[in-house]
C-alpha positions as CSV (number, residue, x, y, z in Angstrom):
1,M,113.3,105.0,81.5
2,Y,112.7,102.1,79.2
3,I,113.3,102.8,75.5
4,G,111.4,100.3,73.4
5,T,108.0,98.9,72.5
6,G,105.8,96.8,74.7
7,E,105.3,96.7,78.5
8,F,106.9,93.3,79.2
9,H,110.2,94.5,80.7
10,P,109.1,97.9,82.1
11,L,106.3,96.3,84.1
12,G,108.7,93.8,85.4
13,V,111.1,96.5,86.5
14,F,108.3,98.5,88.2
15,I,107.1,95.4,90.1
16,K,110.6,94.4,91.2
17,T,111.8,97.9,92.2
18,N,108.5,99.7,93.1
19,K,110.1,102.9,91.5
20,P,108.6,105.0,88.7
21,V,109.1,103.5,85.3
22,F,108.6,105.5,82.1
23,I,108.3,104.0,78.6
24,L,109.6,105.9,75.6
25,N,108.4,104.3,72.4
26,P,110.9,105.2,69.7
27,F,108.5,104.5,66.9
28,S,105.4,106.4,68.1
29,K,107.6,109.0,69.9
30,K,105.2,108.7,72.9
31,T,106.0,108.4,76.5
32,R,104.0,107.1,79.4
33,Q,104.5,105.9,83.0
34,I,103.6,102.4,84.2
35,S,100.7,102.9,86.7
36,G,99.9,101.4,90.0
37,K,96.7,100.1,88.5
38,E,98.7,98.1,86.0
39,R,100.6,96.6,88.9
40,V,97.4,95.7,90.8
41,A,95.9,94.1,87.7
42,Y,99.1,92.1,87.1
43,E,99.2,90.9,90.7
44,R,95.6,90.0,90.7
45,R,96.1,87.9,87.5
46,R,99.2,86.2,89.1
47,S,97.3,85.4,92.2
48,I,94.7,83.5,90.2
49,V,97.3,81.6,88.3
50,I,99.2,80.7,91.5
51,S,95.9,79.4,93.0
52,K,95.3,77.2,90.0
53,A,98.8,75.9,90.1
54,K,98.5,74.8,93.7
55,D,95.8,72.3,92.7
56,A,98.0,70.5,90.2
57,Y,99.2,66.9,90.6
58,N,101.6,66.8,87.6
59,Y,104.1,69.7,87.2
60,G,106.4,70.5,84.3
61,I,109.5,72.5,85.4
62,L,111.0,74.7,82.7
63,V,114.7,75.0,82.5
64,S,116.5,77.1,79.9
65,I,119.9,76.1,78.6
66,K,120.8,79.7,77.7
67,P,123.6,81.2,79.7
68,G,122.3,83.4,82.5
69,Q,118.9,81.7,82.5
70,N,120.0,78.1,83.3
71,N,118.9,77.2,86.8
72,L,118.9,73.4,86.8
73,K,119.9,73.4,90.5
74,K,116.7,75.3,91.4
75,A,114.6,73.1,89.2
76,L,115.9,70.0,91.0
77,E,115.2,71.6,94.4
78,I,111.6,72.3,93.3
79,K,111.2,68.8,91.9
80,K,112.3,67.3,95.2
81,K,109.8,69.5,97.2
82,I,106.9,68.5,94.8
83,E,107.7,64.8,95.1
84,K,107.9,65.0,98.9
85,K,104.2,66.1,98.7
86,G,103.3,62.9,96.8
87,K,103.0,64.7,93.4
88,F,104.9,64.4,90.2
89,A,107.4,66.8,88.6
90,F,109.1,66.5,85.2
91,I,112.0,68.7,84.1
92,F,111.8,70.2,80.5
93,L,115.0,71.6,79.1
94,F,114.8,74.2,76.2
95,D,116.8,76.7,74.3
96,T,114.0,78.8,72.7
97,L,110.6,78.4,74.4
98,D,107.7,77.8,72.1
99,S,104.6,77.4,74.2
100,K,102.9,75.4,71.4
101,E,105.4,72.6,72.0
102,F,104.0,72.1,75.5
103,L,100.6,71.2,74.1
104,N,102.2,67.8,73.5
105,F,102.3,67.3,77.2
106,N,98.6,67.6,78.0
107,W,99.0,65.6,81.2
108,I,101.1,68.5,82.8
109,E,98.6,70.5,84.9
110,A,100.9,73.4,85.7
111,W,104.3,74.7,84.7
112,I,107.0,76.1,86.9
113,N,109.4,78.4,85.2
114,T,113.1,78.6,86.4
115,A,114.3,80.6,83.4
116,C,113.4,84.2,82.5
117,P,111.1,85.3,85.3
118,R,108.9,87.1,82.8
119,I,107.8,83.9,81.0
120,I,104.2,84.2,82.1
121,D,102.8,84.2,78.6
122,D,99.1,84.0,78.1
123,S,99.7,81.6,75.2
124,F,100.1,78.7,77.7
125,E,96.9,76.8,78.2
126,K,98.0,75.7,81.7
127,P,99.1,77.9,84.6
128,V,102.7,79.0,84.5
129,I,104.3,80.2,87.7
130,N,107.8,81.4,88.4
131,A,110.2,79.7,90.8
132,E,109.7,82.6,93.3
133,E,106.0,82.1,93.1
134,F,106.4,78.3,93.8
135,S,107.1,79.0,97.5
136,I,103.7,80.7,97.8
């Protein structure tokens, strides 16, 4: 049971655990269950993003400096793997992520997120994949 607004976290829990997840919105006083159709739609969107990211030549690797989200070690591993394939990878450290800031780096063709695994915001103009999706 998720008590709150939005579907960001409950969808993530449903995908990760494959167990029923209910949302209780304390403001509207409505409840609903995350559906299998939502999962399929999410996975379809992720598949398209991963496919686009595979074609990139210049990658930006996102690393949060927040405790519990900092994964510089993983970012360095990913960077090394990308460079072994003759491509380029650049590490970007941040505290609070503002996707608008990344517009300044228009030469980055895809982003790899090592921070919160739910940073897959549609406000990025370029594909954003998670560290786990990178191995795909």
